[in-house]
MIDREN-396908 format. One record per residue (C-alpha): chain; x, y, z. Coordinates in steps of 0.05 Angstrom, whole numbers, m for minus. Each point is the difference from the previous one (the first is absolute). Example, Ala and Ser with C-alpha at 12.3 -4.5 7.8 and 13.67 -1.06 7.14 Angstrom:
<sites>
A:246:m90:156
A:27:69:m13
</sites>
This chain:
<sites>
A:m2402:66:1618
A:49:44:24
A:m8:78:m2
A:53:43:29
A:34:m60:31
A:m63:m11:41
A:m33:m71:m8
A:m82:4:m1
A:m41:m46:31
A:m54:m31:m29
A:m50:45:31
A:35:55:m41
A:m23:m25:m64
A:m57:39:m4
A:47:62:13
A:42:m20:m58
A:m58:m14:m43
A:m22:70:21
A:63:32:m22
A:6:m39:m65
A:m65:32:m15
A:23:73:20
A:64:m10:m46
A:m47:m25:m54
A:m38:65:5
A:63:39:m10
A:21:m35:m60
A:m10:61:m42
A:62:29:31
A:74:5:m36
A:78:m5:20
A:13:70:8
A:74:5:28
A:71:m17:m26
A:53:m32:45
A:52:52:25
A:77:m14:m2
A:61:49:10
A:28:37:m60
A:66:m24:14
A:43:m54:34
A:67:m17:11
A:28:m61:14
A:61:m44:16
A:17:m70:m13
A:67:m38:20
A:22:m41:m64
A:m7:m72:13
A:m64:14:40
A:m73:10:m24
A:m30:41:51
A:m6:76:m13
A:m3:52:60
A:m43:57:m34
A:m6:72:25
A:m60:8:18
A:m34:m67:6
A:m44:m21:m58
A:m71:5:27
A:m63:20:m41
A:m64:25:25
A:m69:m1:m31
A:m60:44:30
A:m48:m45:m29
A:m10:m39:69
A:m41:m41:20
A:m26:m15:m65
A:m4:m62:m37
A:38:36:m56
A:59:m8:39
A:m1:m75:0
A:51:m37:m47
A:m19:m63:m35
A:m44:m25:57
A:m59:37:37
A:28:26:62
A:m27:54:51
A:52:53:21
A:m3:55:41
A:51:47:m35
A:3:m28:m73
A:52:m55:m22
A:61:11:m50
A:6:m63:m42
A:67:9:m34
A:57:48:m30
A:25:0:m74
A:71:18:m17
A:11:33:m65
A:67:1:m40
A:44:m49:m44
A:33:m56:33
A:m7:28:66
A:24:m58:47
A:m49:21:56
A:m70:m17:21
A:m49:25:53
A:m30:m46:56
A:m62:20:38
A:6:m14:68
A:m69:21:23
A:m55:17:m39
A:m39:34:50
A:56:52:17
A:27:4:m72
A:71:m22:29
A:46:m31:m53
A:77:m10:m9
A:43:m6:m62
A:44:m56:m13
A:56:m18:m49
A:m25:m57:m49
A:74:m21:m4
A:69:10:30
A:21:67:m19
A:72:21:m15
A:24:69:15
A:62:m5:m49
A:m52:m11:m53
A:m50:61:23
A:6:37:59
A:m70:33:m4
A:m71:m14:m26
A:m55:46:m16
A:m69:m20:m20
A:m73:21:17
A:m54:m36:43
A:m78:3:6
A:m43:m27:46
A:m71:m22:m15
A:m62:m21:47
A:m45:m57:m5
A:m53:31:m45
A:m71:m33:m12
A:m11:m69:m22
A:49:m58:m4
A:27:24:m60
A:19:69:29
A:m30:37:m59
A:m17:58:49
A:67:2:32
A:33:65:16
A:75:17:m16
A:45:49:38
A:41:47:m31
A:76:m22:m25
A:50:9:56
A:77:m2:m14
A:47:m45:31
A:79:8:8
A:29:m64:24
A:77:5:13
A:33:m70:7
A:55:2:53
A:64:m32:m14
A:28:m68:35
A:80:2:4
A:7:m66:m41
A:57:23:m39
A:80:6:13
A:42:55:m25
A:39:m17:m70
A:61:32:m22
A:m4:35:m68
A:68:m23:m27
A:34:m76:11
A:59:32:19
A:34:70:10
A:68:24:m20
A:40:62:14
A:74:27:m5
A:27:44:45
A:72:36:6
A:43:m14:62
A:12:56:52
A:m74:32:m9
A:m61:0:46
A:m62:2:m43
A:m67:29:21
A:m28:m57:m45
A:35:m56:m37
A:m70:m31:m28
A:m69:m7:9
A:m34:m68:9
A:m81:m3:m9
A:m50:m50:22
A:m70:m1:m12
A:m66:m33:28
A:m57:m29:m37
A:m49:23:58
A:m51:50:m19
A:m7:39:65
A:53:54:15
A:15:m35:64
A:17:m62:m25
A:33:19:m70
A:45:49:29
A:72:m20:18
A:19:24:66
A:71:m20:6
A:61:m40:m28
A:50:m36:32
A:73:m20:m19
A:m2:m77:20
A:80:m9:m11
A:36:19:66
A:62:39:14
A:3:42:m65
A:12:74:m5
A:m65:15:m33
A:m67:25:28
A:m75:7:m31
A:m57:45:14
A:m70:m4:m4
A:m3:17:m70
A:48:m54:m17
A:66:48:m14
A:65:m37:16
A:58:42:23
A:68:m19:26
A:14:16:68
A:81:7:m3
A:43:12:m54
A:11:m57:m42
A:72:m32:m18
A:15:m31:m67
A:57:m35:29
A:m40:m28:55
A:m63:m25:m36
A:m13:10:m78
A:m77:m23:7
A:m54:m5:50
A:m59:m48:m6
A:m58:23:45
A:m68:m36:12
A:m60:48:6
A:m66:m12:17
A:m70:40:10
A:m56:5:48
A:m72:29:m19
A:m39:38:48
A:m36:m64:24
A:69:m32:18
A:0:m48:m56
A:74:m15:m19
A:21:m4:m71
A:m11:m73:m30
A:68:5:m27
A:59:44:20
A:43:36:m51
A:72:m6:m17
A:36:70:m4
A:75:0:m30
A:43:66:19
A:65:2:m44
A:56:41:27
A:34:37:m49
A:68:28:14
A:7:75:5
A:2:25:m65
A:70:23:m18
A:22:23:m68
A:51:m49:m18
A:25:m49:m57
A:m33:m62:9
A:0:m69:m36
A:75:m16:m5
A:44:m51:36
A:52:23:41
A:47:m56:m19
A:11:m12:m77
A:45:m56:m18
A:40:m3:m63
A:30:m60:m27
A:58:10:m47
A:m5:0:m77
A:m76:6:3
A:3:72:m34
A:m46:52:25
A:m44:m8:63
A:m59:41:11
A:6:36:71
A:m67:26:10
A:m53:m39:m46
A:m61:15:47
A:18:66:31
A:m50:51:13
A:2:68:33
A:m57:10:56
A:m18:72:3
A:m58:m5:56
A:m43:28:m52
A:35:60:m8
A:m2:33:m69
A:71:14:m31
A:26:44:m50
A:73:m28:m17
A:47:m59:32
A:70:m1:m3
A:38:m57:23
A:77:m27:m1
A:19:m71:6
A:65:m11:29
A:46:m67:m8
A:51:4:55
A:61:m36:m24
A:55:35:33
A:21:m59:46
A:9:m43:m65
A:69:2:m29
A:19:70:m20
A:m69:29:6
A:m43:m52:m41
A:10:m69:m32
A:56:4:m55
A:41:m49:m36
A:58:m19:52
A:57:m13:m52
A:60:36:8
A:2:74:m19
A:49:m8:m56
A:m55:m55:m30
A:m54:49:8
A:34:53:m34
A:11:m42:m63
A:m79:m24:4
A:m18:72:m1
A:45:11:m59
A:56:30:31
A:67:m11:m45
A:69:m23:23
A:42:40:47
A:m42:m10:60
A:39:m19:66
A:m33:m30:61
A:33:27:67
A:m44:m38:47
A:m8:m66:m32
A:m19:m63:43
A:61:m25:39
A:29:m58:m40
A:79:m23:m11
A:7:49:m59
A:m34:55:36
A:28:m1:68
A:1:74:18
A:m73:m6:25
A:9:m64:46
A:11:42:64
A:m64:39:m11
A:m63:m16:39
A:m56:m21:m47
A:m74:m19:3
A:18:m71:m3
A:m63:m13:m32
A:m8:m22:m73
A:m69:15:m13
A:10:73:m12
A:64:38:m22
A:66:0:25
A:2:51:48
A:63:31:41
A:m5:30:61
A:43:53:29
A:m1:21:75
A:49:59:2
A:60:m50:10
A:6:m40:m62
A:29:16:m68
A:31:m38:m58
A:57:17:m48
A:m16:m10:m78
A:61:m36:m29
A:49:36:m47
A:m15:m8:m74
A:m76:m15:9
A:m24:71:m20
A:36:48:m52
A:m41:59:10
A:25:73:m25
A:m37:62:4
A:18:11:m76
A:m52:m39:m25
A:m72:m21:29
A:m15:m43:48
A:m57:m25:41
A:m11:m19:75
A:m59:m35:22
A:m19:m28:74
A:m59:m21:38
A:3:30:63
A:m43:4:69
A:17:53:49
A:m30:26:60
A:13:68:32
A:74:6:20
A:45:52:35
A:40:56:m22
A:59:m39:m30
A:13:m21:m63
A:m22:m75:m22
A:40:m24:m57
A:m35:m50:m52
A:58:0:m52
A:71:36:1
A:61:0:m39
A:51:30:39
A:77:6:6
A:33:m66:29
A:47:46:42
A:28:69:22
A:m51:53:m33
A:m65:m34:17
A:m28:31:m61
A:m75:m26:m22
A:0:m6:m73
A:m73:m13:m5
A:m53:m30:49
A:m69:m10:14
A:m26:16:70
A:m57:24:44
A:1:53:47
A:m59:30:39
A:m52:m34:m49
A:32:27:m55
A:32:m44:m56
A:70:31:m30
A:42:m19:m56
A:69:24:2
A:39:6:m62
A:77:31:0
A:19:13:m63
A:66:m27:m21
A:61:47:m5
A:m3:48:m67
A:42:55:m21
A:m54:53:13
A:m14:3:80
A:m72:28:m8
A:m59:m21:49
A:m42:m55:m20
A:m65:m31:25
A:26:m46:57
A:m57:m17:43
A:m73:m15:m17
A:m52:0:58
A:m70:m25:m2
A:m48:5:58
A:m43:m59:0
A:m53:m30:43
A:17:m71:m23
A:72:5:32
A:m23:m5:63
A:m71:m32:1
A:24:m71:12
A:m23:m30:m58
A:31:m29:m64
A:11:45:m63
A:36:m2:m60
A:57:55:m16
A:30:3:m73
A:49:59:m10
A:22:11:m73
A:67:39:6
A:23:35:m62
A:47:48:29
A:m11:59:20
A:m79:m20:3
A:m34:m52:42
A:m72:m28:m8
A:m35:m33:55
A:m55:m46:m3
A:m34:m32:62
A:m49:m55:m10
A:m2:21:m76
A:m12:72:10
A:45:55:m13
A:25:49:51
A:42:68:m7
A:52:19:51
A:m21:56:47
A:75:16:14
A:63:m9:m49
A:66:23:32
A:67:11:m33
A:72:m17:11
A:67:1:m34
A:24:m62:m34
A:42:m44:33
A:79:12:2
A:39:m52:m43
A:26:m58:45
A:25:m71:m13
A:m37:m29:60
A:m42:m56:m13
A:m74:m5:22
A:m42:m48:35
A:m75:m8:m18
A:m37:m21:66
A:m72:m9:20
A:m34:13:64
A:51:52:22
A:63:42:m30
A:71:m25:5
A:52:53:23
A:66:3:37
A:m3:13:75
A:66:47:m8
A:m21:70:27
A:m73:m14:9
A:m41:m14:66
A:m71:m17:m21
A:m50:m54:11
A:39:m60:m36
A:2:m73:13
A:54:m47:m30
A:m22:m51:m50
A:61:m43:m2
A:50:29:40
A:55:50:m9
A:m2:75:m11
A:m56:m2:m51
A:m69:4:28
A:m72:4:m26
A:m40:65:17
A:m70:26:m16
A:m34:m68:9
A:m69:m14:m30
A:m58:m20:45
A:m59:m33:m40
A:m11:m52:m55
A:31:m2:m72
A:m8:m53:m56
A:18:2:m78
A:52:48:m2
A:22:11:m69
A:45:38:m37
A:m4:2:m75
A:58:36:m41
A:0:33:m70
A:m78:7:0
A:m58:29:34
A:m68:m40:18
A:m56:17:m38
A:m71:10:26
A:m26:m66:m27
A:56:m36:40
A:m13:40:62
A:m74:m16:m2
A:12:m70:m13
A:45:m13:64
A:m53:33:41
A:m58:m28:m27
A:m32:m52:48
A:m26:m66:m13
A:m57:1:36
A:m57:57:9
A:m73:26:m14
A:m37:m11:m61
A:m68:18:m24
A:m44:m24:m61
A:m51:54:m7
A:m69:m25:m25
A:m16:39:m61
A:m68:28:35
A:38:36:49
A:63:13:m29
A:m23:79:m13
A:m35:7:70
A:64:m18:41
A:71:34:m4
A:56:m50:15
A:74:15:11
A:60:m36:22
A:65:18:34
A:63:m25:m39
A:13:m64:29
A:m78:m16:4
A:m3:m9:75
A:m53:59:6
A:m64:3:m38
A:m46:63:2
A:m66:2:m19
A:m55:61:m8
A:m69:m1:m20
A:m72:25:17
A:m43:m61:m8
A:0:m52:55
A:m16:m65:m46
A:50:14:m51
A:52:16:51
A:m10:m67:43
A:4:m33:m70
A:70:28:m13
A:19:m20:72
A:m23:m74:m17
A:47:0:m59
A:61:19:38
A:52:m58:4
A:65:m20:25
A:56:m28:m47
A:64:m28:11
A:33:m21:m66
A:65:m31:33
A:7:m79:m13
A:21:m9:79
A:m23:59:33
A:16:23:72
A:m50:m32:48
A:m29:40:53
A:m52:52:19
A:m16:63:m45
A:m45:49:43
A:m54:36:m37
A:m32:65:20
A:m57:39:m33
A:m6:73:19
A:m66:26:m17
A:m27:76:m4
A:m73:19:m14
A:m38:71:m15
A:m76:0:14
A:m56:47:m12
A:m4:16:69
A:69:17:29
A:m26:1:63
A:m19:m69:7
A:47:m24:m44
A:26:m65:12
A:77:m29:11
A:18:m63:m26
A:57:m29:41
A:64:m33:m27
A:m14:m79:m21
A:61:m43:12
A:15:m73:m24
A:59:m39:m25
A:24:m45:m61
A:35:m67:27
A:45:m17:m59
A:10:m72:12
A:64:m41:2
A:17:m22:m71
A:14:m69:m20
A:73:m3:6
A:39:m22:m65
A:48:m60:17
A:64:15:m53
A:31:m65:m20
A:67:m7:m31
A:21:m73:m24
A:41:m33:m50
A:62:m38:m3
A:40:9:69
A:60:m47:m16
A:41:m14:m62
A:70:m3:m22
A:43:22:m55
A:64:m11:m29
A:57:48:21
A:5:22:m73
A:m69:27:m4
A:15:44:66
A:60:27:m30
A:m32:17:m70
A:m22:68:m22
A:m76:m18:12
A:6:m33:64
A:m49:m41:31
A:m79:23:5
A:m18:m15:78
A:m79:9:m13
A:m16:m33:m67
A:m60:m30:22
A:m22:51:48
A:m78:3:9
A:m36:56:44
A:m68:m13:18
A:m46:36:48
A:m61:m34:31
A:m55:22:52
A:m35:m51:40
A:m74:15:22
A:m60:m41:30
A:m57:m9:m42
A:m64:m37:25
A:m18:m67:m45
A:m59:m40:1
A:14:m78:24
A:m52:m49:m13
A:m14:m42:62
A:m22:m76:1
A:m40:7:64
A:m70:m25:m8
A:m57:56:m1
A:56:55:m13
A:m20:24:m70
A:38:67:5
A:76:m3:m13
A:38:30:60
A:48:56:m11
A:71:m5:15
A:58:49:3
A:62:m20:m40
A:69:35:m19
A:15:16:m70
A:63:27:m29
A:m5:47:m59
A:56:27:m48
A:1:72:m6
A:43:51:m37
A:29:68:28
A:61:35:m3
A:68:m7:32
A:47:57:17
A:63:m34:24
A:39:m64:m2
A:64:m5:34
A:51:m57:m8
A:54:m9:50
A:62:m41:9
A:2:m52:52
A:62:m8:32
A:60:38:m19
A:m12:66:m42
A:20:2:m70
A:75:8:m14
A:0:54:m57
A:68:m29:m23
A:m21:m63:m23
A:m82:m1:1
A:m57:39:m13
A:m79:0:m13
A:m21:29:m69
A:m63:20:m36
A:m24:26:m68
A:m11:78:21
A:m34:10:m64
A:m58:m49:14
A:m5:33:69
A:m7:67:m26
A:m47:m24:m55
A:m46:m19:51
A:4:62:43
A:43:m31:56
A:60:18:36
A:56:m43:30
A:54:14:50
A:53:m55:21
A:59:m4:50
A:43:m57:32
A:m60:m28:40
A:m47:m6:m61
A:m52:37:m47
A:m59:44:6
A:m54:4:m59
A:m52:57:17
A:m58:31:m30
A:m72:m14:m3
A:m11:m53:m59
A:m41:m63:m5
A:22:m68:23
A:9:m26:m75
A:52:55:m8
A:37:m12:65
A:3:m73:m20
A:33:14:m68
A:48:48:30
A:20:m47:57
A:7:m59:m57
A:63:48:m26
A:41:0:68
A:66:m33:m17
A:57:m18:46
A:67:m2:m22
A:59:m21:31
A:72:0:m42
A:39:m38:53
A:m38:m62:19
A:60:m43:27
A:m19:3:70
A:m76:8:m7
A:m42:m56:11
A:m75:32:12
A:m32:71:7
A:m64:11:33
A:m48:59:m14
A:m63:24:29
A:m59:39:m38
A:m61:37:36
A:m50:41:m37
A:m48:49:30
A:m65:46:m15
A:m18:72:23
A:69:13:33
A:4:m67:41
A:m74:m7:20
A:m4:m65:m32
A:64:m41:m2
A:15:m67:m39
A:26:m61:30
A:81:m5:m5
A:20:m39:m64
A:67:m32:16
A:48:m24:m57
A:61:m43:m1
A:47:m2:m57
A:54:m53:0
A:63:4:m39
A:21:m65:m39
A:76:m7:m4
A:14:m41:m63
A:59:m52:15
A:63:5:m45
A:12:m59:m46
A:75:4:6
A:3:m7:72
A:m47:m57:3
A:6:m40:m55
A:m32:m62:24
A:m60:39:23
A:m53:17:m55
A:m52:25:45
A:m31:69:m13
A:m45:32:58
A:m74:11:m35
A:m37:60:7
A:m60:m10:53
A:m65:40:21
A:m40:3:60
A:m67:33:m9
A:m44:25:48
A:m70:m31:0
A:m60:45:17
A:m66:m40:m2
A:m40:64:m19
A:35:20:m60
A:12:m32:m71
A:76:m5:m14
A:m6:m53:m54
A:44:23:m48
A:46:37:43
A:39:m60:33
A:53:m11:m48
A:47:59:1
A:65:22:m26
A:26:63:m37
A:m30:m19:m62
A:m66:m25:25
A:15:m70:m30
A:m25:m65:27
A:49:m36:48
A:10:m73:m35
A:54:m53:17
A:58:27:m26
A:68:m38:m23
A:30:14:65
A:m60:m31:35
A:10:m62:m39
A:73:m5:17
A:m13:11:73
A:m50:m61:0
A:48:m44:m38
A:59:16:41
A:m34:m6:72
A:m32:m66:m24
A:71:m26:m18
A:30:27:62
A:m46:m42:40
A:10:m62:m39
A:77:4:10
A:m12:15:71
A:m38:m58:9
A:51:m46:m41
A:57:30:42
A:m36:m18:67
A:m11:m75:m23
A:71:m11:m25
A:22:26:66
A:m42:m45:39
A:20:m59:m41
A:78:18:11
A:m16:2:77
A:m36:m66:2
A:62:m33:m46
A:52:38:47
A:m37:m35:62
A:2:m69:m30
A:75:10:m12
A:12:18:73
A:m37:m59:19
A:45:m47:m45
A:61:40:27
A:11:34:m61
A:17:80:14
A:m29:35:m62
A:m14:71:6
A:m37:43:m48
A:37:70:m11
A:m38:52:m31
A:43:52:m48
A:m40:64:16
A:50:46:m36
A:m43:6:m54
A:m64:6:40
A:m36:67:m18
A:m54:26:39
A:m45:54:m31
A:m46:44:40
A:m71:5:m32
A:m18:77:m17
A:m66:m10:23
A:14:m28:66
A:1:66:33
A:m59:31:m33
A:m36:m66:14
A:14:m5:74
A:m14:77:9
A:m71:m12:m36
A:m17:m70:19
A:m33:23:63
A:m40:56:m39
A:m22:m53:m57
A:m26:m45:60
A:m39:55:29
A:m29:19:m72
A:m20:m73:m7
A:m34:3:66
A:m35:59:m24
A:m19:m24:m65
A:m35:m61:35
A:m37:42:46
A:m26:48:m59
A:m13:m64:m40
A:m48:m21:62
A:m28:63:13
A:m11:18:m81
A:m49:m58:m9
A:m53:45:20
A:24:55:m50
A:m16:5:m75
A:25:m41:m58
A:55:47:m17
A:31:m1:64
A:2:m75:6
A:34:0:m71
A:50:42:21
A:22:m39:62
A:m2:m58:m41
A:47:31:m55
A:45:23:55
A:6:m69:30
A:19:m26:m72
A:48:44:m11
A:37:m7:68
A:5:m73:m6
A:56:m6:m49
A:50:52:34
A:m11:m36:68
A:15:m71:m27
A:63:29:m33
A:18:40:66
A:m10:m69:47
A:46:m35:m48
A:53:52:9
A:m13:m2:76
A:23:m79:m2
A:61:18:m34
A:37:51:36
A:76:m16:m35
A:10:m16:m71
A:50:m58:m11
A:55:3:m51
A:3:m77:m14
A:54:0:m56
A:51:m32:42
A:m54:m48:33
A:21:m76:m8
A:m59:m39:m26
</sites>
């Protein structure tokens, strides 16, 4: 038995017994004192650990000591009393109290399980100590008061930072430095301040002009340039205060936006226009960038610059005379600057633009001028007349520059009427003819115009009804700012000379800046420097406003189809030639819709290719005038593509013969009875071709060339004589003038040919050309005549092939002179074959359009030739037999001679010999060509093959006849030949 840690020896058993007796004597005493503990405890525990560090330490004291009542479950002897345990009060308290020493009352608090600070950072509960009490059941144990325990769970840095967003985006404007572009933010799931706080951020991507602070704000370190980099991609990470790095880095995209500049956006600088496609929208996706500045009104002007095209824009390039007719001007119009030709040779020496895509423009550099032929213009101030001209002129000197002048041919140098430019003024001089009363009359009309010296093309029309002159410039009327008067001219018999580009004058008694035109004492003066085109005089009538507007109107321009919903919101205005369009409105959306419906239109079938510059000038008004924006001009251009050029083909019979009687008849011989005019264009198209290769299901696309026939007008057909000019004494070209005038065409002829002019369809030109006839009333010495035909469109821009025709004269033999010759030369034809054209039905031609069949003369020729061949063979046989008989007689010593009596021998020249010899080589060449065409034509269509076969069949019979004729060069008169 142990008491107080001391082992009692056997002899002490008696003492123990004594003490037991003493205790039994005090059994009547009770457990009077409760254990004592502190009222409040504070503890700290680290998560993932179970030991709690309390302040103050957990110790219970009991005054009942040394008593048995301080024992716990067994009878012990203590000096100071014992504490049996502690009870924790609270719901789901994850702690327990463990007594370390009952005698001292020392204990600790432990966690039952691992604690998680992130779930609960603090725990509060109450604790109570109890002593051992009396008896094993502790029925008399004492409990201390309840003490409050506060335990804080300390965090462990077990979590890494996580960014709130998967990625970040921001947009900045170039050229600026920002204090903060955007902010990234990461969080940490740890519960403590130390480990849950993000202490720093870092940009992992190297060499980028950005930095980030500890709060996650990203800013640029230098001004950004849109042209250098349009977007930056940054990788950013984060660290908590425990130095844990983020589990995943985050991607940050920074888009660089160009500096916001108010401007028109969303349209192509280059806009391609394909001829013949109608209207083309210029700005289908255009919008106005205002940089969020509120606007009160918008004004925009869209300008189509076409000054470099033709005479200011794209117009039909027919002759000025044809244009006047198309615009409704009646007869009486004379073209003073026509395109150079055989019939208009006075403009041959003037420099032109050489190009046929635009109008015929003549250049005058101060040294060129030309005289108009006499009789071409008959204009008198007694009747109204009109002068119209296209002119481009720049700033000049102080001297006069004459456009048109009618002056004396010699001596007096008087100017009867003239049109000239002087110091950027347009002046019309009109000197009244001699009258009985010599009073002052208006003589010079002056207009001061900017258009005269702006180096641009302008259309000038002067309606003159003396003494009044009305001027139209580009369709607008202008009043003269000065009108001077002068006396009428004195009566004179001197003839006048009409000149263009200068004035004609005599040098006698004059010393001025003049230069000789053709030599002699007469010279030109007051030379013009600039460009002229379409100079016209119309006598007897004044030009009306409708015709003037038609002549000036462009075939290209701007157009707009206003949507109904914005028609009233935007005001639209055009200039006269639709090269400028003005818009005004106050609603941006409506304004943009109108802009998106602006289009370019060129109504010409064959427009002039090239660039048309576009410019948009914009003015805006803002609510705040101080910060109001300025919209710069927007520029682009329309590229008009090259039109598919038409190929004008003339075809028909190019070689035939007629009897002399037909040439000498009143009707003559039709030169182009079967003429056809066809125009085609060639284009490349893509076609699908099937492939036989294995594994290729999709067909391949191949480009092939196709030819399409198109319809368009012609404006000129010129027929000229090949070889010697026509002799008016015995030959002429004739045509039905009534038919020409009925179709609105005009004809002029000379000893070199005939020209038909006027804008009309190819079909009408065909019909008129069918009517051209050739007459010759002295055909004795005429064997053939050759002619050439060329047609053109748009003043020579598109020219046809040269179609040449040769006609032969058949001279019939006189039966009285050749009684023994019954041959008569037949008519024959030689038709041009065109694989691409169907000429069936047109290959048998004569003046009556009858079919060619074997005539009686042909039958006679065949019979005669056959008989002649037979007689020749028979004669040769008999001569040979006689020769052999003579040889036998000589061998027998007989001298027999065979003398020919050729007194009655007659030799007749074949009238076809000359013609056949001349054309045998041509026929052989034609046969070779037909063979080549036949070989090439195997790949063509059935119609072409049929035509080739028909041609060969028809040519077969004449060829046989000609070969038989070539075998017999002489015709024998065998009436006296012995048989």
